[in-house]
N, C-alpha and C positions, 0 to 999 in steps of 0.2 A: 132465782133460776128451779131451771127442776131437778135432783136430783138423780145421774143415771144410776139405769139396775149394775145390781154385781154380778158378779153370773157365778156361778152352785159352786164350779172351785176355790174362786175366789170367796166366797163363802164356807167354804172346805177351810183355806187357807188362814182367816180369819178367828176363826174355834178350835188349830193346833195352838193359831199362834197368843189366846185368852190374850186377846185386846191387839193388836199388833202392832207393829204398822204390819201392813202390809208389802211385797216389790211387787211393783207392776209394769212394766213392759211397754207399750203405743209398740203394734209390730211395724209400722209406718216406717215413727223416726227413734224408731230406738233410743227415748227419755223416756226412764224412771220415774214412776212415780207414790206415796204407798196412797197405805188404803188404811184406817184406822177408826177409831169410833167415836160420835161428835163427842162426848164425854174429856173423852181423852183430849181430841182436841181443842175445845172449851180451857180443859188447865194448860193447854200449852201458849196456849193466844193469855189468855190471864200472867202469869207466869212474866210472859214478852211486856209484857204491858207490868210488875212490879217493879222490872226490871230499869223498862226506863225511866219510871218511877223517882225507884232510889239512884241513877243515873245523871235524871236531871236535877236534884235536891244535894247533892253530891256535890256535880255545875257550880251550883248555886254555896255551901259554901264552901271553895271551891275561889271564889269571885269572890266573896267579902272576905277570905282571909289575905286576897291578892289588895284585898284595898279597889277594887276593882265594883266600883259605887256608884249610885245618884241620889241623889235625895231625894225623896220620897216624891214632896212636890215638885216637882225634873221630868218626877214618869212616872206625875198623874196624866201632867198636861203632853206627857208623848203618849201616852195612850188614847189623852179625848181628840188629837188631836187626825190622828192613825184612828180612827171608833167616827173618827168628825165629829163630833161631840164636844156644844160650846164650852167655852171653860171657864174653869170653876170660877163665880160670882164671891171677892171677897171680902 
């Protein structure tokens, strides 16, 4: 996808906001969007990924502490079945 070109007005707003975000309203739909530098977007996305990772780890800890566990062999068998791998030979 090719980026949309910003206007001179948006460029000036970004410069005055020191890295944004700069609100921009669609004249037809009145929907508000925010314009900010790519580096800020990348940092925000990384922070969200880390937050999701921490939540997944906490869910695993909560499951373990609540006794919601299955034996490793059973988990492996389920994964192999889901991925359509042949059962492990014993």
